[in-house]
N, C-alpha and C positions, 0 to 999 in steps of 0.2 A: 707831729707821728712821724715814726721811723720806718724806709725800705730796704727789704734785704733781699737785692735779684742776682740769683742762683741763673750757673748757665754753663756747658760742657758735659752734661751726661750723653749719653747716648748709646748705642750696640758694639761691642766688643769681641773678640774673642779670646779666649782663654790664654793664657800669658801675656797677653796688651796691656796698651795701656791708654789713662784716659786723666784730662788734668779738669777738675772744676775750678770753677771761679765765684767769688760771693761778694758782691759789693751794697754798701751798706750807706745810708742816705736819710737825710732829711732833719730835723731835730735832735742833731748831734754834739755832746758835748767834748763827751769820754767814753773809748769802748775798750774795755778790762778785756775780758775775754769773749774770744772769736771758735767756731769751732764748727763742724760735722760732726751730724748724725746721721743713721739710715735705718730701712723699714722694711724688713722684706715680706712679702705675705703673709699674714696670719702668727707673724711676730711682733714682739711689742717691738719697741723703737730705742735703739741701742747708742752707745758712746763708739763714735770712728776718734775721732781727733780731736785734740783744744790746742790754743796757743794763746795766752797774753799779752798785753802790750809789751812785757819785759822780754818777752824772750824764748819765756818755758814753753816745754811742749808737755804733751800728753798723748800718748793712743792706746785702742784695744791691744788687748794681747793678738790677736787676730789677725793686726793688719800692722804690727811693728816688723819694720823690714822691707816693705812693701809699699805703703803711705809714707808721704812725708807732706806735712800741713808746716804752709808756711806766710807771712803778712804782708801787708804793706800799709801801714798805720798812716801814712800820708793820703793813701788814699781809702783809707777805710775798708780795705779788700783784703780777703784770706784766698788761700789757694788748696788746693790738694790733689801732688800728683801722686797719683793709683797708678802704679807696677804691679807685675806680673797677676793680673788679675783673674781670680777662678770665679765658675759659676755661681759659689755660694756668696760672693760678691752683690749679688744681681739684688739690687733693692732700689727704694727711692729714698736720695741721699738730700738732708734736708741741713740749709746752714740755720744755724746759733748765733746770736752776737748781745754779750752785758752792754747793754747802753745808758750811760748818762747822759741825762737831758740837759741839764744847768750841774750848774757848779756843787750844787747841794742835792741831800734828799741820796734815797735807793736805786739802785741802777733797775732797770726793766733790760724786761730778756725780752727779745724778738726771733723771731721765724722764719726763712723764706720759706716759698711756695712749694720746694722743692724739684729735685730732678731724676727722671730715672738711670739709672746704672743697668745694663741688660749685658752680662757675657754669658756668653754663650761657650758651651764646652767642644 
C-alpha cells in the first residue's frame, strides 16, 4: 500500500505565500508524475500543477507565474510553493501520485487526504 501525507496548508492573507509538501511512502517501486489538485466548495476538483520524475512540469493557467511545483525524487516528495495568493485560491489541496509498486504492470494513482488553504481578502 502507498500513503501520501500532505502538510503546509493554513490561513493566509491575500498576497501572501504558503508552501505545501506531500511525501509518499509504502510499497513504491517508482513514481512517475506527482501533482497537486484542488477543490473549492461546490466545484469540481481541478488540476493545479504536475511534475514528472524527469522534471517536466504543467500548470493550470490560473496559477502560472504564481505557483511553483518541485520534486525531491530521492525523498518521494513533491512541493508546491504558492505566492501572491488570491481569495479564489481557497480550496482543499490534494496531492496525487502515479506509482508503480513493482517493475511490471500498470501504475496506480493515489491521493492524499487533502489540506485546507484559505486566503482571506
